[in-house]
All heavy atoms as an XYZ file, in Angstrom:
829
protein
N     -36.234     56.477      7.976
C     -37.110     57.182      7.076
C     -37.959     56.167      6.301
O     -37.459     55.209      5.755
C     -36.258     58.014      6.110
C     -37.044     58.792      5.115
S     -35.933     59.911      4.248
C     -36.440     59.608      2.591
N     -39.235     56.379      6.255
C     -40.153     55.488      5.571
C     -40.539     56.088      4.229
O     -40.886     57.262      4.144
C     -41.420     55.271      6.422
O     -41.042     54.752      7.684
C     -42.372     54.311      5.740
N     -40.479     55.261      3.205
C     -40.852     55.698      1.869
C     -42.350     55.523      1.701
O     -42.892     54.456      1.966
C     -40.086     54.895      0.811
C     -40.522     55.220     -0.588
C     -40.174     56.428     -1.160
C     -41.311     54.349     -1.319
C     -40.586     56.758     -2.442
C     -41.726     54.669     -2.601
C     -41.362     55.871     -3.148
O     -41.783     56.192     -4.409
N     -43.025     56.565      1.268
C     -44.458     56.501      0.991
C     -44.672     56.293     -0.508
O     -44.268     57.116     -1.309
C     -45.156     57.778      1.455
C     -45.224     57.918      2.957
C     -45.986     56.794      3.655
O     -47.020     56.332      3.127
O     -45.523     56.366      4.718
N     -45.311     55.213     -0.870
C     -45.539     54.863     -2.260
C     -47.023     54.929     -2.601
O     -47.869     54.636     -1.758
C     -45.030     53.451     -2.521
O     -45.403     53.009     -3.798
N     -47.303     55.275     -3.845
C     -48.680     55.238     -4.347
C     -49.168     53.796     -4.449
O     -50.370     53.544     -4.494
C     -48.757     55.905     -5.720
C     -48.384     57.363     -5.709
C     -48.305     57.912     -7.127
C     -47.463     59.160     -7.106
N     -46.463     59.215     -8.115
N     -48.246     52.854     -4.490
C     -48.583     51.433     -4.595
C     -48.944     50.795     -3.262
O     -49.467     49.696     -3.227
C     -47.386     50.649     -5.149
C     -46.909     50.949     -6.548
C     -45.599     50.232     -6.815
C     -47.956     50.509     -7.541
N     -48.616     51.480     -2.176
C     -48.689     50.869     -0.847
C     -50.113     50.474     -0.481
O     -51.021     51.276     -0.461
C     -48.128     51.817      0.202
C     -48.005     51.171      1.567
C     -46.977     51.877      2.400
C     -46.800     51.272      3.765
N     -46.564     49.844      3.758
N     -50.256     49.178     -0.215
C     -51.482     48.640      0.349
C     -51.158     47.271      0.946
O     -50.034     46.783      0.826
C     -52.617     48.570     -0.689
C     -52.349     47.603     -1.821
O     -51.808     46.512     -1.616
N     -52.718     47.978     -3.033
N     -52.127     46.668      1.565
C     -51.911     45.393      2.246
C     -51.426     44.301      1.294
O     -50.519     43.532      1.626
C     -53.228     44.967      2.913
C     -53.179     43.625      3.605
C     -54.546     43.184      4.104
O     -55.476     44.014      4.154
O     -54.677     41.996      4.416
N     -52.016     44.224      0.094
C     -51.633     43.179     -0.861
C     -50.193     43.354     -1.346
O     -49.439     42.388     -1.464
C     -52.569     43.177     -2.076
C     -54.003     42.841     -1.777
C     -55.002     43.296     -2.605
C     -54.371     42.082     -0.675
C     -56.333     42.994     -2.360
C     -55.694     41.777     -0.406
C     -56.680     42.235     -1.248
N     -49.829     44.598     -1.647
C     -48.472     44.873     -2.127
C     -47.450     44.617     -1.026
O     -46.389     44.042     -1.276
C     -48.369     46.321     -2.644
O     -49.403     46.541     -3.589
C     -47.029     46.560     -3.324
N     -47.776     45.008      0.204
C     -46.886     44.715      1.333
C     -46.643     43.213      1.439
O     -45.505     42.766      1.623
C     -47.491     45.207      2.652
C     -47.382     46.702      2.855
O     -46.698     47.383      2.059
O     -47.977     47.197      3.840
N     -47.713     42.428      1.317
C     -47.584     40.975      1.423
C     -46.738     40.409      0.283
O     -45.903     39.525      0.503
C     -48.972     40.334      1.428
C     -48.957     38.888      1.856
C     -50.353     38.335      2.114
O     -51.333     39.098      2.155
O     -50.446     37.107      2.256
N     -46.910     40.926     -0.921
C     -46.091     40.489     -2.051
C     -44.619     40.776     -1.788
O     -43.760     39.902     -1.972
C     -46.534     41.188     -3.342
C     -45.615     40.971     -4.554
C     -45.591     39.504     -4.976
C     -46.026     41.872     -5.696
N     -44.313     42.000     -1.378
C     -42.922     42.361     -1.152
C     -42.312     41.586      0.016
O     -41.137     41.215     -0.024
C     -42.780     43.867     -0.955
C     -43.080     44.674     -2.201
C     -43.445     46.000     -2.107
C     -43.007     44.114     -3.466
C     -43.718     46.756     -3.246
C     -43.277     44.849     -4.609
C     -43.637     46.169     -4.499
N     -43.100     41.324      1.042
C     -42.614     40.492      2.151
C     -42.277     39.091      1.639
O     -41.268     38.504      2.031
C     -43.656     40.406      3.274
C     -43.833     41.683      4.064
C     -42.636     42.081      4.903
O     -41.807     41.208      5.253
O     -42.513     43.284      5.204
N     -43.117     38.553      0.758
C     -42.855     37.233      0.177
C     -41.562     37.245     -0.630
O     -40.738     36.325     -0.510
C     -44.031     36.799     -0.699
N     -41.361     38.273     -1.443
C     -40.145     38.371     -2.252
C     -38.903     38.432     -1.359
O     -37.889     37.789     -1.648
C     -40.225     39.583     -3.209
C     -41.284     39.332     -4.285
C     -38.867     39.870     -3.847
C     -41.650     40.544     -5.116
N     -38.994     39.164     -0.268
C     -37.864     39.268      0.646
C     -37.518     37.939      1.317
O     -36.405     37.764      1.809
C     -38.133     40.335      1.710
C     -38.122     41.772      1.210
C     -38.634     42.714      2.296
C     -36.721     42.180      0.772
N     -38.433     36.990      1.312
C     -38.177     35.669      1.898
C     -37.447     34.720      0.950
O     -36.962     33.677      1.381
C     -39.489     35.034      2.354
C     -40.184     35.724      3.526
C     -41.547     35.085      3.781
C     -39.326     35.683      4.776
N     -37.353     35.072     -0.327
C     -36.635     34.228     -1.280
C     -35.153     34.225     -0.930
O     -34.576     35.256     -0.622
C     -36.872     34.728     -2.706
C     -38.334     34.669     -3.155
C     -38.521     35.418     -4.461
C     -38.805     33.231     -3.279
N     -34.542     33.038     -0.980
C     -33.173     32.892     -0.482
C     -32.100     32.833     -1.562
O     -30.933     33.053     -1.281
C     -33.087     31.636      0.380
C     -33.876     31.759      1.670
C     -33.690     30.525      2.529
C     -34.206     30.704      3.912
N     -35.609     30.593      4.121
N     -32.481     32.522     -2.810
C     -31.474     32.411     -3.860
C     -32.131     32.546     -5.235
O     -33.355     32.646     -5.335
C     -30.690     31.094     -3.736
C     -31.608     29.884     -3.725
O     -32.520     29.765     -4.538
N     -31.366     28.966     -2.788
N     -31.314     32.533     -6.265
C     -31.825     32.717     -7.623
C     -32.788     31.598     -8.016
O     -33.815     31.861     -8.647
C     -30.662     32.850     -8.628
C     -29.980     34.204     -8.440
C     -31.155     32.695    -10.063
C     -28.787     34.441     -9.329
N     -32.488     30.365     -7.645
C     -33.385     29.254     -7.983
C     -34.779     29.492     -7.398
O     -35.793     29.302     -8.085
C     -32.836     27.929     -7.481
C     -33.751     26.766     -7.848
C     -33.309     25.425     -7.269
O     -32.140     25.270     -6.902
O     -34.174     24.541     -7.208
N     -34.852     29.925     -6.130
C     -36.149     30.217     -5.524
C     -36.845     31.371     -6.240
O     -38.065     31.353     -6.403
C     -35.985     30.540     -4.034
C     -35.654     29.337     -3.194
C     -35.614     29.634     -1.708
O     -35.910     30.786     -1.302
O     -35.280     28.705     -0.938
N     -36.083     32.363     -6.678
C     -36.664     33.476     -7.441
C     -37.269     32.978     -8.738
O     -38.395     33.356     -9.091
C     -35.603     34.539     -7.726
S     -35.136     35.506     -6.286
N     -36.540     32.137     -9.460
C     -37.071     31.580    -10.706
C     -38.375     30.833    -10.435
O     -39.364     31.010    -11.159
C     -36.064     30.633    -11.362
C     -35.090     31.317    -12.298
C     -33.785     31.586    -11.899
C     -35.474     31.671    -13.585
C     -32.889     32.206    -12.757
C     -34.583     32.286    -14.457
C     -33.295     32.552    -14.033
O     -32.418     33.169    -14.886
N     -38.389     30.014     -9.409
C     -39.574     29.208     -9.115
C     -40.769     30.085     -8.758
O     -41.883     29.880     -9.254
C     -39.259     28.215     -8.000
C     -38.259     27.138     -8.453
C     -37.753     26.296     -7.327
N     -38.866     25.547     -6.716
C     -38.722     24.811     -5.628
N     -37.561     24.721     -5.015
N     -39.751     24.161     -5.140
N     -40.555     31.069     -7.897
C     -41.646     31.942     -7.464
C     -42.152     32.810     -8.611
O     -43.349     32.875     -8.881
C     -41.192     32.810     -6.283
C     -42.244     33.774     -5.811
C     -43.363     33.317     -5.148
C     -42.112     35.125     -6.028
C     -44.343     34.198     -4.704
C     -43.081     36.025     -5.592
C     -44.204     35.550     -4.924
N     -41.217     33.475     -9.292
C     -41.635     34.393    -10.357
C     -42.241     33.660    -11.552
O     -43.129     34.191    -12.213
C     -40.478     35.304    -10.774
C     -40.292     36.448     -9.830
C     -39.403     36.360     -8.781
C     -41.032     37.620     -9.967
C     -39.252     37.404     -7.883
C     -40.888     38.669     -9.086
C     -39.992     38.561     -8.037
N     -41.797     32.435    -11.820
C     -42.404     31.669    -12.909
C     -43.858     31.343    -12.590
O     -44.707     31.290    -13.476
C     -41.613     30.383    -13.173
C     -42.032     29.689    -14.441
C     -41.077     28.584    -14.848
O     -39.863     28.703    -14.600
O     -41.564     27.597    -15.421
N     -44.169     31.160    -11.312
C     -45.548     30.895    -10.907
C     -46.388     32.164    -10.850
O     -47.563     32.148    -11.203
C     -45.590     30.220     -9.529
C     -45.232     28.741     -9.572
O     -45.141     28.174    -10.674
O     -45.049     28.167     -8.487
N     -45.819     33.268    -10.405
C     -46.611     34.475    -10.151
C     -46.710     35.411    -11.361
O     -47.638     36.211    -11.454
C     -46.081     35.221     -8.909
C     -47.169     36.133     -8.333
C     -44.805     35.982     -9.196
C     -46.872     36.637     -6.944
N     -45.780     35.296    -12.285
C     -45.750     36.175    -13.468
C     -45.791     35.343    -14.740
O     -45.417     34.170    -14.738
C     -44.453     36.994    -13.498
S     -44.238     38.138    -12.139
N     -46.183     36.000    -15.815
C     -46.041     35.351    -17.117
C     -44.583     35.499    -17.558
O     -43.842     36.341    -17.028
C     -46.943     36.009    -18.181
O     -46.477     37.350    -18.405
C     -48.402     36.012    -17.760
N     -44.191     34.717    -18.528
C     -42.829     34.823    -19.065
C     -42.595     36.224    -19.615
O     -41.544     36.827    -19.383
C     -42.577     33.739    -20.130
C     -42.550     32.361    -19.463
C     -41.293     34.003    -20.897
C     -42.530     31.190    -20.415
N     -43.595     36.778    -20.313
C     -43.471     38.132    -20.881
C     -43.276     39.183    -19.786
O     -42.515     40.127    -19.969
C     -44.698     38.478    -21.732
C     -44.774     37.709    -23.021
C     -43.764     38.230    -24.000
C     -43.921     37.559    -25.342
N     -42.783     37.772    -26.199
N     -43.976     39.039    -18.669
C     -43.820     39.995    -17.562
C     -42.409     39.945    -16.978
O     -41.792     40.987    -16.728
C     -44.853     39.716    -16.466
C     -46.265     40.077    -16.866
C     -47.322     39.537    -15.926
O     -47.095     38.508    -15.243
O     -48.411     40.151    -15.888
N     -41.891     38.748    -16.801
C     -40.531     38.597    -16.278
C     -39.521     39.168    -17.274
O     -38.587     39.868    -16.889
C     -40.211     37.123    -15.963
C     -41.124     36.618    -14.838
C     -38.739     36.951    -15.585
C     -41.113     35.121    -14.663
N     -39.723     38.886    -18.561
C     -38.830     39.424    -19.582
C     -38.884     40.948    -19.602
O     -37.854     41.600    -19.738
C     -39.187     38.853    -20.952
C     -38.832     37.392    -21.092
C     -39.388     36.752    -22.364
O     -40.373     37.214    -22.935
N     -38.764     35.662    -22.787
N     -40.063     41.530    -19.444
C     -40.195     42.988    -19.432
C     -39.483     43.601    -18.228
O     -38.787     44.611    -18.361
C     -41.671     43.389    -19.432
N     -39.621     42.978    -17.072
C     -38.942     43.485    -15.870
C     -37.424     43.413    -16.023
O     -36.704     44.368    -15.700
C     -39.386     42.696    -14.636
C     -40.818     42.883    -14.185
C     -41.175     41.864    -13.108
C     -41.049     44.297    -13.685
N     -36.946     42.277    -16.515
C     -35.494     42.118    -16.670
C     -34.959     43.061    -17.741
O     -33.858     43.607    -17.608
C     -35.123     40.666    -16.969
O     -35.699     40.228    -18.173
N     -35.748     43.299    -18.795
C     -35.342     44.243    -19.832
C     -35.217     45.655    -19.257
O     -34.260     46.369    -19.544
C     -36.359     44.230    -20.971
C     -36.020     45.178    -22.112
C     -37.173     45.314    -23.084
O     -38.257     45.760    -22.706
N     -36.935     44.917    -24.332
N     -36.175     46.054    -18.430
C     -36.135     47.393    -17.827
C     -34.906     47.580    -16.956
O     -34.274     48.643    -16.989
C     -37.404     47.643    -17.014
C     -38.618     47.798    -17.875
C     -39.859     47.942    -17.043
N     -41.029     47.760    -17.886
C     -42.201     47.356    -17.451
N     -42.389     47.094    -16.176
N     -43.194     47.223    -18.286
N     -34.556     46.560    -16.186
C     -33.360     46.662    -15.352
C     -32.108     46.793    -16.214
O     -31.228     47.613    -15.931
C     -33.251     45.459    -14.417
C     -32.085     45.490    -13.439
C     -32.160     46.712    -12.522
C     -32.048     44.209    -12.628
N     -32.031     46.031    -17.286
C     -30.888     46.110    -18.205
C     -30.816     47.490    -18.851
O     -29.732     48.071    -18.973
C     -30.976     45.011    -19.269
C     -29.785     44.967    -20.209
C     -28.508     44.612    -19.470
C     -27.357     44.418    -20.430
N     -26.118     44.081    -19.724
N     -31.967     48.036    -19.253
C     -32.001     49.381    -19.835
C     -31.473     50.398    -18.827
O     -30.652     51.255    -19.175
C     -33.431     49.756    -20.301
C     -33.539     51.250    -20.608
C     -33.832     48.928    -21.517
N     -31.908     50.302    -17.587
C     -31.438     51.236    -16.550
C     -29.923     51.135    -16.380
O     -29.228     52.153    -16.288
C     -32.143     50.952    -15.224
N     -29.417     49.924    -16.383
C     -27.967     49.718    -16.255
C     -27.226     50.356    -17.427
O     -26.214     51.039    -17.240
C     -27.671     48.218    -16.168
C     -26.218     47.904    -15.953
C     -25.997     46.410    -15.815
C     -24.528     46.128    -15.598
N     -24.226     44.712    -15.535
N     -27.720     50.141    -18.630
C     -27.065     50.698    -19.817
C     -27.152     52.224    -19.843
O     -26.210     52.895    -20.277
C     -27.672     50.096    -21.083
C     -27.422     48.592    -21.281
C     -28.270     48.044    -22.420
C     -25.945     48.311    -21.514
N     -28.267     52.787    -19.386
C     -28.376     54.249    -19.298
C     -27.335     54.804    -18.324
O     -26.718     55.826    -18.598
C     -29.785     54.660    -18.852
C     -30.863     54.581    -19.920
C     -32.249     54.680    -19.296
C     -30.661     55.680    -20.972
N     -27.144     54.121    -17.205
C     -26.128     54.584    -16.252
C     -24.721     54.449    -16.822
O     -23.816     55.170    -16.415
C     -26.224     53.805    -14.938
C     -27.426     54.233    -14.141
C     -27.273     54.286    -12.681
N     -26.253     53.484    -12.058
C     -26.136     53.354    -10.751
N     -26.997     53.933     -9.946
N     -25.180     52.630    -10.224
N     -24.545     53.532    -17.768
C     -23.251     53.379    -18.442
C     -23.107     54.373    -19.593
O     -22.155     54.295    -20.361
C     -23.099     51.944    -18.960
C     -22.979     50.909    -17.869
C     -23.016     49.482    -18.390
O     -23.093     49.280    -19.626
O     -22.983     48.553    -17.553
N     -24.080     55.277    -19.733
C     -24.072     56.348    -20.739
C     -24.184     55.839    -22.171
O     -23.711     56.459    -23.110
C     -22.825     57.232    -20.604
C     -22.614     57.818    -19.224
C     -23.688     58.804    -18.894
C     -23.381     59.495    -17.563
N     -24.542     59.954    -16.867
N     -24.828     54.681    -22.345
C     -25.098     54.185    -23.697
C     -26.179     55.057    -24.331
O     -27.028     55.613    -23.647
C     -25.576     52.735    -23.661
C     -24.603     51.753    -23.057
C     -23.435     51.505    -23.959
C     -22.566     50.388    -23.380
N     -21.246     50.370    -23.925
N     -26.163     55.154    -25.652
C     -27.169     55.937    -26.358
C     -28.464     55.129    -26.464
O     -28.463     53.902    -26.319
C     -26.697     56.296    -27.781
O     -26.610     55.081    -28.555
C     -25.362     57.021    -27.772
N     -29.558     55.831    -26.749
C     -30.839     55.156    -26.937
C     -30.731     54.125    -28.051
O     -31.270     53.024    -27.926
C     -31.937     56.171    -27.276
C     -32.563     56.869    -26.092
C     -31.830     57.194    -24.953
C     -33.897     57.216    -26.115
C     -32.401     57.850    -23.889
C     -34.495     57.871    -25.041
C     -33.740     58.182    -23.930
O     -34.328     58.820    -22.876
N     -30.055     54.462    -29.143
C     -29.906     53.519    -30.258
C     -29.151     52.267    -29.827
O     -29.519     51.151    -30.207
C     -29.204     54.178    -31.445
C     -30.092     55.162    -32.170
O     -31.308     55.110    -32.060
N     -29.487     56.069    -32.911
N     -28.077     52.450    -29.059
C     -27.316     51.292    -28.571
C     -28.181     50.427    -27.660
O     -28.174     49.194    -27.770
C     -26.072     51.749    -27.807
C     -24.992     52.365    -28.666
C     -23.867     52.975    -27.845
O     -24.151     53.731    -26.891
O     -22.695     52.693    -28.173
N     -28.928     51.071    -26.771
C     -29.777     50.342    -25.822
C     -30.881     49.591    -26.556
O     -31.170     48.431    -26.255
C     -30.351     51.299    -24.765
C     -29.214     51.875    -23.906
C     -31.386     50.598    -23.897
C     -29.617     53.031    -23.021
N     -31.479     50.249    -27.542
C     -32.530     49.617    -28.341
C     -31.984     48.378    -29.051
O     -32.624     47.322    -29.078
C     -33.067     50.630    -29.356
C     -34.297     50.189    -30.091
C     -34.837     51.289    -31.003
O     -34.112     52.264    -31.305
O     -35.980     51.136    -31.429
N     -30.778     48.488    -29.596
C     -30.150     47.372    -30.300
C     -29.821     46.219    -29.349
O     -30.043     45.052    -29.664
C     -28.868     47.855    -30.988
C     -28.260     46.840    -31.918
C     -27.083     47.412    -32.699
O     -27.236     48.486    -33.301
O     -26.015     46.768    -32.670
N     -29.310     46.543    -28.163
C     -28.907     45.512    -27.198
C     -30.118     44.817    -26.574
O     -30.131     43.591    -26.430
C     -28.027     46.119    -26.086
C     -26.677     46.572    -26.657
C     -27.808     45.137    -24.931
C     -25.870     47.475    -25.738
N     -31.139     45.590    -26.199
C     -32.248     45.047    -25.413
C     -33.538     44.809    -26.183
O     -34.401     44.059    -25.725
C     -32.600     45.993    -24.249
O     -33.117     47.220    -24.779
C     -31.394     46.257    -23.366
N     -33.693     45.491    -27.313
C     -34.952     45.421    -28.033
C     -36.037     46.314    -27.443
O     -37.173     46.298    -27.894
N     -35.689     47.104    -26.433
C     -36.662     48.010    -25.814
C     -36.987     49.159    -26.755
O     -36.131     49.620    -27.506
C     -36.101     48.559    -24.502
N     -38.214     49.629    -26.688
C     -38.616     50.774    -27.509
C     -38.011     52.051    -26.931
O     -37.655     52.109    -25.749
C     -40.139     50.896    -27.520
O     -40.608     51.299    -26.250
N     -37.928     53.076    -27.751
C     -37.406     54.354    -27.262
C     -38.339     54.935    -26.197
O     -37.873     55.620    -25.281
C     -37.195     55.366    -28.404
O     -38.414     55.512    -29.126
C     -36.080     54.911    -29.337
N     -39.633     54.642    -26.271
C     -40.569     55.107    -25.237
C     -40.242     54.465    -23.885
O     -40.235     55.146    -22.849
C     -42.005     54.790    -25.638
N     -39.944     53.174    -23.901
C     -39.569     52.477    -22.663
C     -38.254     53.021    -22.126
O     -38.110     53.278    -20.926
C     -39.466     50.957    -22.913
O     -40.753     50.468    -23.284
C     -38.968     50.218    -21.690
N     -37.293     53.205    -23.006
C     -35.988     53.732    -22.597
C     -36.155     55.121    -21.982
O     -35.583     55.432    -20.932
C     -35.002     53.757    -23.781
C     -34.751     52.339    -24.301
C     -33.690     54.429    -23.393
C     -34.073     52.264    -25.661
N     -36.960     55.947    -22.610
C     -37.207     57.295    -22.124
C     -37.875     57.280    -20.748
O     -37.504     58.046    -19.853
C     -38.080     58.053    -23.119
O     -38.351     59.347    -22.664
N     -38.848     56.411    -20.562
C     -39.526     56.304    -19.268
C     -38.550     55.898    -18.170
O     -38.555     56.440    -17.070
C     -40.672     55.301    -19.345
C     -41.430     55.200    -18.037
C     -42.449     54.064    -18.047
N     -43.147     53.987    -16.792
C     -42.643     53.493    -15.668
N     -41.413     53.029    -15.626
N     -43.361     53.449    -14.556
N     -37.692     54.933    -18.465
C     -36.708     54.471    -17.477
C     -35.703     55.571    -17.188
O     -35.306     55.776    -16.038
C     -36.040     53.165    -17.958
C     -37.082     52.054    -17.994
C     -34.851     52.792    -17.071
C     -36.681     50.821    -18.750
N     -35.335     56.321    -18.219
C     -34.418     57.440    -18.018
C     -35.034     58.479    -17.071
O     -34.346     59.010    -16.195
C     -34.057     58.071    -19.365
C     -32.859     58.976    -19.277
O     -31.940     58.729    -18.499
N     -32.866     60.027    -20.065
N     -36.326     58.753    -17.240
C     -37.020     59.680    -16.325
C     -37.032     59.136    -14.905
O     -36.854     59.875    -13.941
C     -38.451     59.936    -16.798
C     -38.573     60.976    -17.884
C     -39.999     61.439    -18.123
N     -40.966     60.374    -18.319
C     -41.184     59.745    -19.471
N     -40.496     60.071    -20.551
N     -42.089     58.788    -19.547
N     -37.245     57.833    -14.769
C     -37.234     57.218    -13.442
C     -35.861     57.345    -12.784
O     -35.768     57.599    -11.578
C     -37.632     55.745    -13.518
S     -39.365     55.462    -13.858
N     -34.812     57.159    -13.570
C     -33.458     57.296    -13.018
C     -33.198     58.711    -12.517
O     -32.490     58.911    -11.533
C     -32.412     56.923    -14.080
C     -32.232     55.439    -14.348
C     -31.389     55.230    -15.602
C     -31.616     54.734    -13.164
N     -33.775     59.692    -13.197
C     -33.540     61.091    -12.856
C     -34.534     61.625    -11.838
O     -34.149     62.305    -10.891
C     -33.601     61.956    -14.133
O     -32.693     61.413    -15.096
C     -33.218     63.398    -13.841
N     -35.800     61.307    -12.016
C     -36.858     61.928    -11.203
C     -37.702     60.940    -10.408
O     -38.657     61.348     -9.751
C     -37.808     62.723    -12.113
C     -37.127     63.752    -12.955
C     -37.017     63.582    -14.335
C     -36.567     64.905    -12.383
C     -36.385     64.533    -15.127
C     -35.937     65.847    -13.170
C     -35.854     65.654    -14.532
O     -35.220     66.587    -15.312
N     -37.390     59.673    -10.480
C     -38.233     58.651     -9.861
C     -38.003     58.471     -8.376
O     -37.435     59.334     -7.691
N     -38.418     57.327     -7.882
C     -38.345     56.996     -6.457
C     -36.955     56.530     -6.034
O     -36.751     56.158     -4.885
C     -39.375     55.923     -6.130
N     -36.005     56.519     -6.955
C     -34.614     56.121     -6.719
C     -34.435     54.612     -6.555
O     -33.396     54.157     -6.104
C     -34.019     56.879     -5.536
C     -32.601     57.359     -5.801
O     -32.238     57.514     -6.987
O     -31.851     57.563     -4.836
N     -35.443     53.852     -6.939
C     -35.354     52.400     -6.828
C     -34.334     51.782     -7.762
O     -33.580     50.885     -7.365
N     -34.317     52.244     -9.012
C     -33.299     51.729     -9.939
C     -31.896     52.013     -9.415
O     -31.038     51.128     -9.398
C     -33.435     52.372    -11.328
C     -34.502     51.790    -12.218
C     -35.540     52.575    -12.685
C     -34.450     50.469    -12.641
C     -36.518     52.064    -13.535
C     -35.415     49.945    -13.487
C     -36.447     50.751    -13.928
O     -37.400     50.239    -14.774
N     -31.659     53.258     -9.008
C     -30.321     53.617     -8.528
C     -29.934     52.821     -7.290
O     -28.790     52.382     -7.157
C     -30.236     55.119     -8.259
C     -30.211     55.917     -9.539
O     -29.460     55.611    -10.465
N     -31.042     56.942     -9.622
N     -30.884     52.604     -6.408
C     -30.629     51.818     -5.198
C     -30.131     50.423     -5.552
O     -29.085     49.982     -5.077
C     -31.911     51.732     -4.362
C     -31.860     50.832     -3.140
C     -31.090     51.518     -2.020
C     -33.262     50.485     -2.681
N     -30.877     49.745     -6.425
C     -30.508     48.368     -6.745
C     -29.274     48.296     -7.636
O     -28.444     47.395     -7.484
C     -31.705     47.581     -7.328
C     -31.494     46.072     -7.160
C     -31.954     47.924     -8.773
C     -31.439     45.599     -5.739
N     -29.110     49.237     -8.560
C     -27.921     49.233     -9.413
C     -26.658     49.501     -8.603
O     -25.612     48.892     -8.862
C     -28.075     50.234    -10.555
C     -29.113     49.855    -11.610
C     -29.337     51.007    -12.583
C     -28.730     48.583    -12.349
N     -26.740     50.376     -7.613
C     -25.600     50.607     -6.722
C     -25.239     49.328     -5.966
O     -24.069     48.975     -5.843
C     -25.897     51.727     -5.717
C     -25.927     53.112     -6.344
O     -25.444     53.273     -7.491
O     -26.439     54.046     -5.682
N     -26.253     48.623     -5.485
C     -26.000     47.377     -4.741
C     -25.434     46.297     -5.644
O     -24.548     45.541     -5.236
C     -27.271     46.903     -4.058
C     -27.632     47.800     -2.885
C     -28.776     47.284     -2.090
N     -29.085     48.237     -1.031
C     -30.201     48.217     -0.338
N     -31.116     47.294     -0.582
N     -30.421     49.110      0.593
N     -25.934     46.222     -6.873
C     -25.380     45.245     -7.814
C     -23.928     45.575     -8.137
O     -23.095     44.675     -8.260
C     -26.229     45.199     -9.095
C     -27.584     44.523     -8.961
C     -28.433     44.781    -10.197
C     -27.430     43.021     -8.717
N     -23.604     46.872     -8.278
C     -22.221     47.295     -8.523
C     -21.326     46.894     -7.355
O     -20.235     46.365     -7.544
C     -22.128     48.807     -8.723
C     -22.614     49.255    -10.091
O     -22.767     48.401    -10.995
O     -22.844     50.470    -10.248
N     -21.807     47.141     -6.144
C     -21.036     46.775     -4.942
C     -20.803     45.273     -4.894
O     -19.700     44.807     -4.589
C     -21.777     47.199     -3.670
C     -21.790     48.693     -3.440
C     -22.712     49.092     -2.291
O     -23.057     48.227     -1.453
O     -23.102     50.268     -2.242
N     -21.852     44.495     -5.184
C     -21.753     43.037     -5.154
C     -20.748     42.515     -6.189
O     -19.990     41.595     -5.914
C     -23.120     42.419     -5.394
C     -23.139     40.921     -5.257
C     -24.519     40.341     -5.529
O     -25.184     40.753     -6.482
N     -24.938     39.421     -4.704
N     -20.722     43.138     -7.358
C     -19.814     42.656     -8.404
C     -18.361     42.967     -8.063
O     -17.454     42.327     -8.579
C     -20.178     43.256     -9.755
O     -19.905     44.636     -9.794
N     -18.128     43.940     -7.191
C     -16.768     44.295     -6.779
C     -16.228     43.381     -5.700
O     -15.039     43.333     -5.463
C     -16.720     45.745     -6.304
C     -16.940     46.743     -7.422
C     -16.989     48.158     -6.906
C     -17.339     49.121     -8.030
N     -17.603     50.466     -7.548
N     -17.130     42.642     -5.038
C     -16.703     41.758     -3.940
C     -16.094     40.484     -4.438
O     -16.206     40.002     -5.456
C     -17.908     41.448     -3.039
C     -18.400     42.646     -2.303
C     -19.668     42.368     -1.483
O     -20.178     41.220     -1.516
O     -20.141     43.292     -0.837
C-alpha cells in the first residue's frame, strides 16, 4: 500500500531518500546540523517528545512543563495522533519495540 501525501514531490522524495541513507546518530547530527537550523531541530525533537508524552497520557500542563511546548502545539500534535497520517504512532511504536530489545 502506498501512502499519498500532500507533501509528495521530487524534492521531498530526494530528501527522504537521503535521510534513509543515514547510518547512525552521528551521521544524523552531521546531516541535520547542515540542513536545518538549531531551532528547527529543537522544534522537531520537541514535537516527538510531546507525542510520546501524550501517548503516556500526560496532561497538557505536565507536557508544557516538561517540554516548554505551547498548548497550541500540544493540541496540534494530539490531533495528529488521533486523526493524522499515523506517522507519530508508527515511529513511537518502533521506538517502543527498540527499547524492549
